[in-house]
mmCIF file of the protein (N, C-alpha, C, O) and its ligand, coordinates in Angstrom:
data_MODEL
# 
_entry.id   MODEL 
# 
loop_
_entity.id 
_entity.type 
_entity.pdbx_number_of_molecules 
1 polymer     1 
2 non-polymer 1 
# 
_entity_poly.entity_id                      1 
_entity_poly.type                           'polypeptide(L)' 
_entity_poly.nstd_linkage                   no 
_entity_poly.nstd_monomer                   no 
_entity_poly.pdbx_seq_one_letter_code       
;(UNK)(UNK)(UNK)(UNK)(UNK)(UNK)(UNK)(UNK)(UNK)(UNK)(UNK)(UNK)(UNK)(UNK)(UNK)(UNK)
(UNK)(UNK)(UNK)(UNK)(UNK)(UNK)(UNK)(UNK)(UNK)(UNK)(UNK)(UNK)(UNK)(UNK)(UNK)(UNK)
(UNK)(UNK)(UNK)(UNK)(UNK)(UNK)(UNK)(UNK)(UNK)(UNK)(UNK)(UNK)(UNK)(UNK)(UNK)(UNK)
(UNK)(UNK)(UNK)(UNK)
;
_entity_poly.pdbx_seq_one_letter_code_can   XXXXXXXXXXXXXXXXXXXXXXXXXXXXXXXXXXXXXXXXXXXXXXXXXXXX 
_entity_poly.pdbx_strand_id                 A 
# 
loop_
_entity_poly_seq.entity_id 
_entity_poly_seq.num 
_entity_poly_seq.mon_id 
_entity_poly_seq.hetero 
1 1  UNK n 
1 2  UNK n 
1 3  UNK n 
1 4  UNK n 
1 5  UNK n 
1 6  UNK n 
1 7  UNK n 
1 8  UNK n 
1 9  UNK n 
1 10 UNK n 
1 11 UNK n 
1 12 UNK n 
1 13 UNK n 
1 14 UNK n 
1 15 UNK n 
1 16 UNK n 
1 17 UNK n 
1 18 UNK n 
1 19 UNK n 
1 20 UNK n 
1 21 UNK n 
1 22 UNK n 
1 23 UNK n 
1 24 UNK n 
1 25 UNK n 
1 26 UNK n 
1 27 UNK n 
1 28 UNK n 
1 29 UNK n 
1 30 UNK n 
1 31 UNK n 
1 32 UNK n 
1 33 UNK n 
1 34 UNK n 
1 35 UNK n 
1 36 UNK n 
1 37 UNK n 
1 38 UNK n 
1 39 UNK n 
1 40 UNK n 
1 41 UNK n 
1 42 UNK n 
1 43 UNK n 
1 44 UNK n 
1 45 UNK n 
1 46 UNK n 
1 47 UNK n 
1 48 UNK n 
1 49 UNK n 
1 50 UNK n 
1 51 UNK n 
1 52 UNK n 
# 
loop_
_struct_asym.id 
_struct_asym.entity_id 
A 1 
B 2 
# 
loop_
_chem_comp.id 
_chem_comp.type 
_chem_comp.mon_nstd_flag 
UNK 'L-peptide linking' . 
ZN  non-polymer         . 
# 
_pdbx_entity_nonpoly.entity_id   2 
_pdbx_entity_nonpoly.name        ? 
_pdbx_entity_nonpoly.comp_id     ZN 
# 
_pdbx_nonpoly_scheme.asym_id         B 
_pdbx_nonpoly_scheme.entity_id       2 
_pdbx_nonpoly_scheme.mon_id          ZN 
_pdbx_nonpoly_scheme.ndb_seq_num     1 
_pdbx_nonpoly_scheme.pdb_seq_num     101 
_pdbx_nonpoly_scheme.auth_seq_num    101 
_pdbx_nonpoly_scheme.pdb_mon_id      ZN 
_pdbx_nonpoly_scheme.auth_mon_id     ZN 
_pdbx_nonpoly_scheme.pdb_strand_id   A 
_pdbx_nonpoly_scheme.pdb_ins_code    . 
# 
loop_
_atom_site.group_PDB 
_atom_site.id 
_atom_site.type_symbol 
_atom_site.label_atom_id 
_atom_site.label_alt_id 
_atom_site.label_comp_id 
_atom_site.label_asym_id 
_atom_site.label_entity_id 
_atom_site.label_seq_id 
_atom_site.pdbx_PDB_ins_code 
_atom_site.Cartn_x 
_atom_site.Cartn_y 
_atom_site.Cartn_z 
_atom_site.occupancy 
_atom_site.B_iso_or_equiv 
_atom_site.pdbx_formal_charge 
_atom_site.auth_seq_id 
_atom_site.auth_comp_id 
_atom_site.auth_asym_id 
_atom_site.auth_atom_id 
_atom_site.pdbx_PDB_model_num 
ATOM   1   N  N  . UNK A 1 1  ? 77.426 -4.673 7.251  1.00 0.00 ? 1   UNK A N  1 
ATOM   2   C  CA . UNK A 1 1  ? 77.999 -3.317 7.268  1.00 0.00 ? 1   UNK A CA 1 
ATOM   3   C  C  . UNK A 1 1  ? 77.513 -2.515 6.075  1.00 0.00 ? 1   UNK A C  1 
ATOM   4   O  O  . UNK A 1 1  ? 77.256 -1.316 6.186  1.00 0.00 ? 1   UNK A O  1 
ATOM   5   N  N  . UNK A 1 2  ? 77.387 -3.177 4.933  1.00 0.00 ? 2   UNK A N  1 
ATOM   6   C  CA . UNK A 1 2  ? 76.990 -2.467 3.727  1.00 0.00 ? 2   UNK A CA 1 
ATOM   7   C  C  . UNK A 1 2  ? 75.529 -2.035 3.800  1.00 0.00 ? 2   UNK A C  1 
ATOM   8   O  O  . UNK A 1 2  ? 75.104 -1.120 3.095  1.00 0.00 ? 2   UNK A O  1 
ATOM   9   N  N  . UNK A 1 3  ? 74.769 -2.704 4.659  1.00 0.00 ? 3   UNK A N  1 
ATOM   10  C  CA . UNK A 1 3  ? 73.367 -2.330 4.799  1.00 0.00 ? 3   UNK A CA 1 
ATOM   11  C  C  . UNK A 1 3  ? 73.165 -1.218 5.830  1.00 0.00 ? 3   UNK A C  1 
ATOM   12  O  O  . UNK A 1 3  ? 72.073 -0.667 5.970  1.00 0.00 ? 3   UNK A O  1 
ATOM   13  N  N  . UNK A 1 4  ? 74.234 -0.907 6.536  1.00 0.00 ? 4   UNK A N  1 
ATOM   14  C  CA . UNK A 1 4  ? 74.128 0.171  7.496  1.00 0.00 ? 4   UNK A CA 1 
ATOM   15  C  C  . UNK A 1 4  ? 74.042 1.505  6.787  1.00 0.00 ? 4   UNK A C  1 
ATOM   16  O  O  . UNK A 1 4  ? 74.746 1.773  5.814  1.00 0.00 ? 4   UNK A O  1 
ATOM   17  N  N  . UNK A 1 5  ? 73.165 2.320  7.304  1.00 0.00 ? 5   UNK A N  1 
ATOM   18  C  CA . UNK A 1 5  ? 72.940 3.612  6.711  1.00 0.00 ? 5   UNK A CA 1 
ATOM   19  C  C  . UNK A 1 5  ? 73.447 4.686  7.654  1.00 0.00 ? 5   UNK A C  1 
ATOM   20  O  O  . UNK A 1 5  ? 73.159 4.660  8.850  1.00 0.00 ? 5   UNK A O  1 
ATOM   21  N  N  . UNK A 1 6  ? 74.180 5.603  7.130  1.00 0.00 ? 6   UNK A N  1 
ATOM   22  C  CA . UNK A 1 6  ? 74.668 6.698  7.958  1.00 0.00 ? 6   UNK A CA 1 
ATOM   23  C  C  . UNK A 1 6  ? 73.556 7.736  8.094  1.00 0.00 ? 6   UNK A C  1 
ATOM   24  O  O  . UNK A 1 6  ? 73.022 8.232  7.102  1.00 0.00 ? 6   UNK A O  1 
ATOM   25  N  N  . UNK A 1 7  ? 73.229 8.045  9.320  1.00 0.00 ? 7   UNK A N  1 
ATOM   26  C  CA . UNK A 1 7  ? 72.152 9.009  9.550  1.00 0.00 ? 7   UNK A CA 1 
ATOM   27  C  C  . UNK A 1 7  ? 72.662 10.146 10.423 1.00 0.00 ? 7   UNK A C  1 
ATOM   28  O  O  . UNK A 1 7  ? 73.653 10.011 11.140 1.00 0.00 ? 7   UNK A O  1 
ATOM   29  N  N  . UNK A 1 8  ? 71.968 11.250 10.342 1.00 0.00 ? 8   UNK A N  1 
ATOM   30  C  CA . UNK A 1 8  ? 72.317 12.383 11.170 1.00 0.00 ? 8   UNK A CA 1 
ATOM   31  C  C  . UNK A 1 8  ? 71.182 12.612 12.163 1.00 0.00 ? 8   UNK A C  1 
ATOM   32  O  O  . UNK A 1 8  ? 70.010 12.392 11.857 1.00 0.00 ? 8   UNK A O  1 
ATOM   33  N  N  . UNK A 1 9  ? 71.554 13.052 13.342 1.00 0.00 ? 9   UNK A N  1 
ATOM   34  C  CA . UNK A 1 9  ? 70.546 13.354 14.334 1.00 0.00 ? 9   UNK A CA 1 
ATOM   35  C  C  . UNK A 1 9  ? 70.503 14.869 14.550 1.00 0.00 ? 9   UNK A C  1 
ATOM   36  O  O  . UNK A 1 9  ? 71.463 15.478 15.021 1.00 0.00 ? 9   UNK A O  1 
ATOM   37  N  N  . UNK A 1 10 ? 69.378 15.448 14.196 1.00 0.00 ? 10  UNK A N  1 
ATOM   38  C  CA . UNK A 1 10 ? 69.235 16.900 14.264 1.00 0.00 ? 10  UNK A CA 1 
ATOM   39  C  C  . UNK A 1 10 ? 68.342 17.297 15.433 1.00 0.00 ? 10  UNK A C  1 
ATOM   40  O  O  . UNK A 1 10 ? 67.328 16.657 15.712 1.00 0.00 ? 10  UNK A O  1 
ATOM   41  N  N  . UNK A 1 11 ? 68.740 18.354 16.098 1.00 0.00 ? 11  UNK A N  1 
ATOM   42  C  CA . UNK A 1 11 ? 67.940 18.917 17.187 1.00 0.00 ? 11  UNK A CA 1 
ATOM   43  C  C  . UNK A 1 11 ? 66.601 19.379 16.623 1.00 0.00 ? 11  UNK A C  1 
ATOM   44  O  O  . UNK A 1 11 ? 66.539 20.030 15.581 1.00 0.00 ? 11  UNK A O  1 
ATOM   45  N  N  . UNK A 1 12 ? 65.525 19.028 17.338 1.00 0.00 ? 12  UNK A N  1 
ATOM   46  C  CA . UNK A 1 12 ? 64.201 19.384 16.827 1.00 0.00 ? 12  UNK A CA 1 
ATOM   47  C  C  . UNK A 1 12 ? 63.860 20.854 17.111 1.00 0.00 ? 12  UNK A C  1 
ATOM   48  O  O  . UNK A 1 12 ? 62.890 21.385 16.570 1.00 0.00 ? 12  UNK A O  1 
ATOM   49  N  N  . UNK A 1 13 ? 64.646 21.490 17.944 1.00 0.00 ? 13  UNK A N  1 
ATOM   50  C  CA . UNK A 1 13 ? 64.382 22.909 18.246 1.00 0.00 ? 13  UNK A CA 1 
ATOM   51  C  C  . UNK A 1 13 ? 65.128 23.827 17.279 1.00 0.00 ? 13  UNK A C  1 
ATOM   52  O  O  . UNK A 1 13 ? 64.530 24.720 16.680 1.00 0.00 ? 13  UNK A O  1 
ATOM   53  N  N  . UNK A 1 14 ? 66.432 23.607 17.129 1.00 0.00 ? 14  UNK A N  1 
ATOM   54  C  CA . UNK A 1 14 ? 67.219 24.509 16.286 1.00 0.00 ? 14  UNK A CA 1 
ATOM   55  C  C  . UNK A 1 14 ? 67.598 23.861 14.961 1.00 0.00 ? 14  UNK A C  1 
ATOM   56  O  O  . UNK A 1 14 ? 68.181 24.512 14.094 1.00 0.00 ? 14  UNK A O  1 
ATOM   57  N  N  . UNK A 1 15 ? 67.274 22.604 14.802 1.00 0.00 ? 15  UNK A N  1 
ATOM   58  C  CA . UNK A 1 15 ? 67.495 21.805 13.582 1.00 0.00 ? 15  UNK A CA 1 
ATOM   59  C  C  . UNK A 1 15 ? 68.971 21.630 13.226 1.00 0.00 ? 15  UNK A C  1 
ATOM   60  O  O  . UNK A 1 15 ? 69.290 21.188 12.123 1.00 0.00 ? 15  UNK A O  1 
ATOM   61  N  N  . UNK A 1 16 ? 69.848 21.962 14.121 1.00 0.00 ? 16  UNK A N  1 
ATOM   62  C  CA . UNK A 1 16 ? 71.270 21.743 13.851 1.00 0.00 ? 16  UNK A CA 1 
ATOM   63  C  C  . UNK A 1 16 ? 71.603 20.265 13.993 1.00 0.00 ? 16  UNK A C  1 
ATOM   64  O  O  . UNK A 1 16 ? 71.002 19.552 14.796 1.00 0.00 ? 16  UNK A O  1 
ATOM   65  N  N  . UNK A 1 17 ? 72.576 19.818 13.196 1.00 0.00 ? 17  UNK A N  1 
ATOM   66  C  CA . UNK A 1 17 ? 73.028 18.445 13.279 1.00 0.00 ? 17  UNK A CA 1 
ATOM   67  C  C  . UNK A 1 17 ? 74.056 18.329 14.393 1.00 0.00 ? 17  UNK A C  1 
ATOM   68  O  O  . UNK A 1 17 ? 75.120 18.947 14.342 1.00 0.00 ? 17  UNK A O  1 
ATOM   69  N  N  . UNK A 1 18 ? 73.728 17.542 15.384 1.00 0.00 ? 18  UNK A N  1 
ATOM   70  C  CA . UNK A 1 18 ? 74.631 17.430 16.521 1.00 0.00 ? 18  UNK A CA 1 
ATOM   71  C  C  . UNK A 1 18 ? 75.285 16.054 16.636 1.00 0.00 ? 18  UNK A C  1 
ATOM   72  O  O  . UNK A 1 18 ? 76.352 15.915 17.234 1.00 0.00 ? 18  UNK A O  1 
ATOM   73  N  N  . UNK A 1 19 ? 74.657 15.070 16.077 1.00 0.00 ? 19  UNK A N  1 
ATOM   74  C  CA . UNK A 1 19 ? 75.180 13.708 16.232 1.00 0.00 ? 19  UNK A CA 1 
ATOM   75  C  C  . UNK A 1 19 ? 75.082 12.932 14.929 1.00 0.00 ? 19  UNK A C  1 
ATOM   76  O  O  . UNK A 1 19 ? 74.211 13.172 14.092 1.00 0.00 ? 19  UNK A O  1 
ATOM   77  N  N  . UNK A 1 20 ? 75.993 12.007 14.793 1.00 0.00 ? 20  UNK A N  1 
ATOM   78  C  CA . UNK A 1 20 ? 75.984 11.084 13.670 1.00 0.00 ? 20  UNK A CA 1 
ATOM   79  C  C  . UNK A 1 20 ? 75.734 9.693  14.217 1.00 0.00 ? 20  UNK A C  1 
ATOM   80  O  O  . UNK A 1 20 ? 76.157 9.359  15.324 1.00 0.00 ? 20  UNK A O  1 
ATOM   81  N  N  . UNK A 1 21 ? 75.066 8.914  13.454 1.00 0.00 ? 21  UNK A N  1 
ATOM   82  C  CA . UNK A 1 21 ? 74.816 7.561  13.906 1.00 0.00 ? 21  UNK A CA 1 
ATOM   83  C  C  . UNK A 1 21 ? 74.693 6.655  12.680 1.00 0.00 ? 21  UNK A C  1 
ATOM   84  O  O  . UNK A 1 21 ? 74.671 7.107  11.535 1.00 0.00 ? 21  UNK A O  1 
ATOM   85  N  N  . UNK A 1 22 ? 74.617 5.387  12.966 1.00 0.00 ? 22  UNK A N  1 
ATOM   86  C  CA . UNK A 1 22 ? 74.386 4.397  11.910 1.00 0.00 ? 22  UNK A CA 1 
ATOM   87  C  C  . UNK A 1 22 ? 73.169 3.592  12.282 1.00 0.00 ? 22  UNK A C  1 
ATOM   88  O  O  . UNK A 1 22 ? 72.890 3.384  13.462 1.00 0.00 ? 22  UNK A O  1 
ATOM   89  N  N  . UNK A 1 23 ? 72.454 3.146  11.296 1.00 0.00 ? 23  UNK A N  1 
ATOM   90  C  CA . UNK A 1 23 ? 71.411 2.200  11.595 1.00 0.00 ? 23  UNK A CA 1 
ATOM   91  C  C  . UNK A 1 23 ? 71.262 1.224  10.432 1.00 0.00 ? 23  UNK A C  1 
ATOM   92  O  O  . UNK A 1 23 ? 71.504 1.542  9.267  1.00 0.00 ? 23  UNK A O  1 
ATOM   93  N  N  . UNK A 1 24 ? 70.864 0.058  10.805 1.00 0.00 ? 24  UNK A N  1 
ATOM   94  C  CA . UNK A 1 24 ? 70.597 -0.953 9.799  1.00 0.00 ? 24  UNK A CA 1 
ATOM   95  C  C  . UNK A 1 24 ? 69.144 -0.839 9.391  1.00 0.00 ? 24  UNK A C  1 
ATOM   96  O  O  . UNK A 1 24 ? 68.243 -1.130 10.178 1.00 0.00 ? 24  UNK A O  1 
ATOM   97  N  N  . UNK A 1 25 ? 68.921 -0.417 8.169  1.00 0.00 ? 25  UNK A N  1 
ATOM   98  C  CA . UNK A 1 25 ? 67.531 -0.138 7.780  1.00 0.00 ? 25  UNK A CA 1 
ATOM   99  C  C  . UNK A 1 25 ? 66.725 -1.402 7.561  1.00 0.00 ? 25  UNK A C  1 
ATOM   100 O  O  . UNK A 1 25 ? 65.503 -1.349 7.422  1.00 0.00 ? 25  UNK A O  1 
ATOM   101 N  N  . UNK A 1 26 ? 67.394 -2.526 7.530  1.00 0.00 ? 26  UNK A N  1 
ATOM   102 C  CA . UNK A 1 26 ? 66.652 -3.796 7.449  1.00 0.00 ? 26  UNK A CA 1 
ATOM   103 C  C  . UNK A 1 26 ? 66.062 -4.164 8.810  1.00 0.00 ? 26  UNK A C  1 
ATOM   104 O  O  . UNK A 1 26 ? 65.008 -4.792 8.908  1.00 0.00 ? 26  UNK A O  1 
ATOM   105 N  N  . UNK A 1 27 ? 66.784 -3.746 9.863  1.00 0.00 ? 27  UNK A N  1 
ATOM   106 C  CA . UNK A 1 27 ? 66.347 -4.083 11.218 1.00 0.00 ? 27  UNK A CA 1 
ATOM   107 C  C  . UNK A 1 27 ? 65.528 -2.960 11.844 1.00 0.00 ? 27  UNK A C  1 
ATOM   108 O  O  . UNK A 1 27 ? 64.579 -3.207 12.589 1.00 0.00 ? 27  UNK A O  1 
ATOM   109 N  N  . UNK A 1 28 ? 65.899 -1.754 11.538 1.00 0.00 ? 28  UNK A N  1 
ATOM   110 C  CA . UNK A 1 28 ? 65.226 -0.601 12.146 1.00 0.00 ? 28  UNK A CA 1 
ATOM   111 C  C  . UNK A 1 28 ? 64.510 0.176  11.050 1.00 0.00 ? 28  UNK A C  1 
ATOM   112 O  O  . UNK A 1 28 ? 65.139 0.857  10.241 1.00 0.00 ? 28  UNK A O  1 
ATOM   113 N  N  . UNK A 1 29 ? 63.200 0.065  11.037 1.00 0.00 ? 29  UNK A N  1 
ATOM   114 C  CA . UNK A 1 29 ? 62.452 0.763  10.005 1.00 0.00 ? 29  UNK A CA 1 
ATOM   115 C  C  . UNK A 1 29 ? 61.862 2.069  10.515 1.00 0.00 ? 29  UNK A C  1 
ATOM   116 O  O  . UNK A 1 29 ? 61.571 2.978  9.737  1.00 0.00 ? 29  UNK A O  1 
ATOM   117 N  N  . UNK A 1 30 ? 61.689 2.152  11.818 1.00 0.00 ? 30  UNK A N  1 
ATOM   118 C  CA . UNK A 1 30 ? 61.110 3.371  12.397 1.00 0.00 ? 30  UNK A CA 1 
ATOM   119 C  C  . UNK A 1 30 ? 62.150 4.484  12.423 1.00 0.00 ? 30  UNK A C  1 
ATOM   120 O  O  . UNK A 1 30 ? 63.356 4.238  12.433 1.00 0.00 ? 30  UNK A O  1 
ATOM   121 N  N  . UNK A 1 31 ? 61.657 5.683  12.434 1.00 0.00 ? 31  UNK A N  1 
ATOM   122 C  CA . UNK A 1 31 ? 62.550 6.832  12.545 1.00 0.00 ? 31  UNK A CA 1 
ATOM   123 C  C  . UNK A 1 31 ? 63.125 6.892  13.950 1.00 0.00 ? 31  UNK A C  1 
ATOM   124 O  O  . UNK A 1 31 ? 62.428 6.685  14.944 1.00 0.00 ? 31  UNK A O  1 
ATOM   125 N  N  . UNK A 1 32 ? 64.403 7.178  14.000 1.00 0.00 ? 32  UNK A N  1 
ATOM   126 C  CA . UNK A 1 32 ? 65.072 7.236  15.284 1.00 0.00 ? 32  UNK A CA 1 
ATOM   127 C  C  . UNK A 1 32 ? 64.830 8.607  15.921 1.00 0.00 ? 32  UNK A C  1 
ATOM   128 O  O  . UNK A 1 32 ? 64.918 9.647  15.268 1.00 0.00 ? 32  UNK A O  1 
ATOM   129 N  N  . UNK A 1 33 ? 64.531 8.568  17.189 1.00 0.00 ? 33  UNK A N  1 
ATOM   130 C  CA . UNK A 1 33 ? 64.310 9.798  17.922 1.00 0.00 ? 33  UNK A CA 1 
ATOM   131 C  C  . UNK A 1 33 ? 64.940 9.648  19.301 1.00 0.00 ? 33  UNK A C  1 
ATOM   132 O  O  . UNK A 1 33 ? 64.538 8.784  20.080 1.00 0.00 ? 33  UNK A O  1 
ATOM   133 N  N  . UNK A 1 34 ? 65.900 10.465 19.595 1.00 0.00 ? 34  UNK A N  1 
ATOM   134 C  CA . UNK A 1 34 ? 66.608 10.323 20.857 1.00 0.00 ? 34  UNK A CA 1 
ATOM   135 C  C  . UNK A 1 34 ? 66.651 11.646 21.594 1.00 0.00 ? 34  UNK A C  1 
ATOM   136 O  O  . UNK A 1 34 ? 66.693 12.718 20.992 1.00 0.00 ? 34  UNK A O  1 
ATOM   137 N  N  . UNK A 1 35 ? 66.638 11.541 22.913 1.00 0.00 ? 35  UNK A N  1 
ATOM   138 C  CA . UNK A 1 35 ? 66.792 12.740 23.714 1.00 0.00 ? 35  UNK A CA 1 
ATOM   139 C  C  . UNK A 1 35 ? 68.272 12.921 24.008 1.00 0.00 ? 35  UNK A C  1 
ATOM   140 O  O  . UNK A 1 35 ? 68.884 12.120 24.714 1.00 0.00 ? 35  UNK A O  1 
ATOM   141 N  N  . UNK A 1 36 ? 68.837 13.996 23.450 1.00 0.00 ? 36  UNK A N  1 
ATOM   142 C  CA . UNK A 1 36 ? 70.260 14.238 23.620 1.00 0.00 ? 36  UNK A CA 1 
ATOM   143 C  C  . UNK A 1 36 ? 70.498 15.700 23.927 1.00 0.00 ? 36  UNK A C  1 
ATOM   144 O  O  . UNK A 1 36 ? 69.640 16.563 23.737 1.00 0.00 ? 36  UNK A O  1 
ATOM   145 N  N  . UNK A 1 37 ? 71.709 15.936 24.414 1.00 0.00 ? 37  UNK A N  1 
ATOM   146 C  CA . UNK A 1 37 ? 72.070 17.306 24.756 1.00 0.00 ? 37  UNK A CA 1 
ATOM   147 C  C  . UNK A 1 37 ? 72.426 18.094 23.511 1.00 0.00 ? 37  UNK A C  1 
ATOM   148 O  O  . UNK A 1 37 ? 73.223 17.648 22.685 1.00 0.00 ? 37  UNK A O  1 
ATOM   149 N  N  . UNK A 1 38 ? 71.832 19.259 23.385 1.00 0.00 ? 38  UNK A N  1 
ATOM   150 C  CA . UNK A 1 38 ? 72.169 20.161 22.291 1.00 0.00 ? 38  UNK A CA 1 
ATOM   151 C  C  . UNK A 1 38 ? 72.992 21.299 22.862 1.00 0.00 ? 38  UNK A C  1 
ATOM   152 O  O  . UNK A 1 38 ? 72.550 22.002 23.771 1.00 0.00 ? 38  UNK A O  1 
ATOM   153 N  N  . UNK A 1 39 ? 74.203 21.482 22.321 1.00 0.00 ? 39  UNK A N  1 
ATOM   154 C  CA . UNK A 1 39 ? 75.076 22.519 22.869 1.00 0.00 ? 39  UNK A CA 1 
ATOM   155 C  C  . UNK A 1 39 ? 74.623 23.915 22.440 1.00 0.00 ? 39  UNK A C  1 
ATOM   156 O  O  . UNK A 1 39 ? 75.019 24.915 23.039 1.00 0.00 ? 39  UNK A O  1 
ATOM   157 N  N  . UNK A 1 40 ? 73.797 23.974 21.409 1.00 0.00 ? 40  UNK A N  1 
ATOM   158 C  CA . UNK A 1 40 ? 73.292 25.282 20.940 1.00 0.00 ? 40  UNK A CA 1 
ATOM   159 C  C  . UNK A 1 40 ? 72.112 25.741 21.787 1.00 0.00 ? 40  UNK A C  1 
ATOM   160 O  O  . UNK A 1 40 ? 72.020 26.907 22.169 1.00 0.00 ? 40  UNK A O  1 
ATOM   161 N  N  . UNK A 1 41 ? 71.209 24.798 22.074 1.00 0.00 ? 41  UNK A N  1 
ATOM   162 C  CA . UNK A 1 41 ? 70.061 25.120 22.929 1.00 0.00 ? 41  UNK A CA 1 
ATOM   163 C  C  . UNK A 1 41 ? 70.443 25.070 24.400 1.00 0.00 ? 41  UNK A C  1 
ATOM   164 O  O  . UNK A 1 41 ? 69.717 25.574 25.257 1.00 0.00 ? 41  UNK A O  1 
ATOM   165 N  N  . UNK A 1 42 ? 71.583 24.459 24.687 1.00 0.00 ? 42  UNK A N  1 
ATOM   166 C  CA . UNK A 1 42 ? 72.079 24.289 26.050 1.00 0.00 ? 42  UNK A CA 1 
ATOM   167 C  C  . UNK A 1 42 ? 71.080 23.519 26.921 1.00 0.00 ? 42  UNK A C  1 
ATOM   168 O  O  . UNK A 1 42 ? 70.881 23.826 28.096 1.00 0.00 ? 42  UNK A O  1 
ATOM   169 N  N  . UNK A 1 43 ? 70.479 22.541 26.322 1.00 0.00 ? 43  UNK A N  1 
ATOM   170 C  CA . UNK A 1 43 ? 69.538 21.706 27.064 1.00 0.00 ? 43  UNK A CA 1 
ATOM   171 C  C  . UNK A 1 43 ? 69.333 20.399 26.320 1.00 0.00 ? 43  UNK A C  1 
ATOM   172 O  O  . UNK A 1 43 ? 69.771 20.240 25.180 1.00 0.00 ? 43  UNK A O  1 
ATOM   173 N  N  . UNK A 1 44 ? 68.671 19.477 26.972 1.00 0.00 ? 44  UNK A N  1 
ATOM   174 C  CA . UNK A 1 44 ? 68.346 18.229 26.312 1.00 0.00 ? 44  UNK A CA 1 
ATOM   175 C  C  . UNK A 1 44 ? 67.103 18.409 25.463 1.00 0.00 ? 44  UNK A C  1 
ATOM   176 O  O  . UNK A 1 44 ? 66.060 18.865 25.932 1.00 0.00 ? 44  UNK A O  1 
ATOM   177 N  N  . UNK A 1 45 ? 67.241 18.042 24.216 1.00 0.00 ? 45  UNK A N  1 
ATOM   178 C  CA . UNK A 1 45 ? 66.117 18.159 23.302 1.00 0.00 ? 45  UNK A CA 1 
ATOM   179 C  C  . UNK A 1 45 ? 65.957 16.850 22.543 1.00 0.00 ? 45  UNK A C  1 
ATOM   180 O  O  . UNK A 1 45 ? 66.823 15.975 22.586 1.00 0.00 ? 45  UNK A O  1 
ATOM   181 N  N  . UNK A 1 46 ? 64.858 16.738 21.867 1.00 0.00 ? 46  UNK A N  1 
ATOM   182 C  CA . UNK A 1 46 ? 64.669 15.583 20.997 1.00 0.00 ? 46  UNK A CA 1 
ATOM   183 C  C  . UNK A 1 46 ? 65.510 15.750 19.751 1.00 0.00 ? 46  UNK A C  1 
ATOM   184 O  O  . UNK A 1 46 ? 65.531 16.810 19.125 1.00 0.00 ? 46  UNK A O  1 
ATOM   185 N  N  . UNK A 1 47 ? 66.197 14.687 19.410 1.00 0.00 ? 47  UNK A N  1 
ATOM   186 C  CA . UNK A 1 47 ? 66.984 14.689 18.170 1.00 0.00 ? 47  UNK A CA 1 
ATOM   187 C  C  . UNK A 1 47 ? 66.380 13.681 17.213 1.00 0.00 ? 47  UNK A C  1 
ATOM   188 O  O  . UNK A 1 47 ? 66.195 12.510 17.547 1.00 0.00 ? 47  UNK A O  1 
ATOM   189 N  N  . UNK A 1 48 ? 66.082 14.151 16.040 1.00 0.00 ? 48  UNK A N  1 
ATOM   190 C  CA . UNK A 1 48 ? 65.424 13.282 15.071 1.00 0.00 ? 48  UNK A CA 1 
ATOM   191 C  C  . UNK A 1 48 ? 66.373 12.912 13.951 1.00 0.00 ? 48  UNK A C  1 
ATOM   192 O  O  . UNK A 1 48 ? 67.293 13.650 13.599 1.00 0.00 ? 48  UNK A O  1 
ATOM   193 N  N  . UNK A 1 49 ? 66.112 11.763 13.421 1.00 0.00 ? 49  UNK A N  1 
ATOM   194 C  CA . UNK A 1 49 ? 66.908 11.259 12.322 1.00 0.00 ? 49  UNK A CA 1 
ATOM   195 C  C  . UNK A 1 49 ? 66.679 12.103 11.056 1.00 0.00 ? 49  UNK A C  1 
ATOM   196 O  O  . UNK A 1 49 ? 65.549 12.432 10.695 1.00 0.00 ? 49  UNK A O  1 
ATOM   197 N  N  . UNK A 1 50 ? 67.783 12.431 10.410 1.00 0.00 ? 50  UNK A N  1 
ATOM   198 C  CA . UNK A 1 50 ? 67.716 13.135 9.138  1.00 0.00 ? 50  UNK A CA 1 
ATOM   199 C  C  . UNK A 1 50 ? 68.492 12.309 8.135  1.00 0.00 ? 50  UNK A C  1 
ATOM   200 O  O  . UNK A 1 50 ? 69.653 11.974 8.367  1.00 0.00 ? 50  UNK A O  1 
ATOM   201 N  N  . UNK A 1 51 ? 67.875 11.988 7.047  1.00 0.00 ? 51  UNK A N  1 
ATOM   202 C  CA . UNK A 1 51 ? 68.575 11.196 6.035  1.00 0.00 ? 51  UNK A CA 1 
ATOM   203 C  C  . UNK A 1 51 ? 69.552 12.073 5.274  1.00 0.00 ? 51  UNK A C  1 
ATOM   204 O  O  . UNK A 1 51 ? 69.346 13.271 5.080  1.00 0.00 ? 51  UNK A O  1 
ATOM   205 N  N  . UNK A 1 52 ? 70.620 11.421 4.854  1.00 0.00 ? 52  UNK A N  1 
ATOM   206 C  CA . UNK A 1 52 ? 71.666 12.157 4.146  1.00 0.00 ? 52  UNK A CA 1 
ATOM   207 C  C  . UNK A 1 52 ? 71.217 12.578 2.761  1.00 0.00 ? 52  UNK A C  1 
ATOM   208 O  O  . UNK A 1 52 ? 71.979 13.208 2.029  1.00 0.00 ? 52  UNK A O  1 
HETATM 209 ZN ZN . ZN  B 2 .  ? 69.241 22.672 19.507 1.00 0.00 2 101 ZN  A ZN 1 
# 
């Protein structure tokens, strides 16, 4: 748990932070990129990991 890193997922279109997530940086070294719904763009966009 202590190795888990709190990350934010920001919309790649409007750059707003829409989701919070955790990842274990020992296990996941690649940047997280997820397709999620953005309520500001009103569509599914790519959400990229943003470090705190
Ligand atoms: Zn957006």
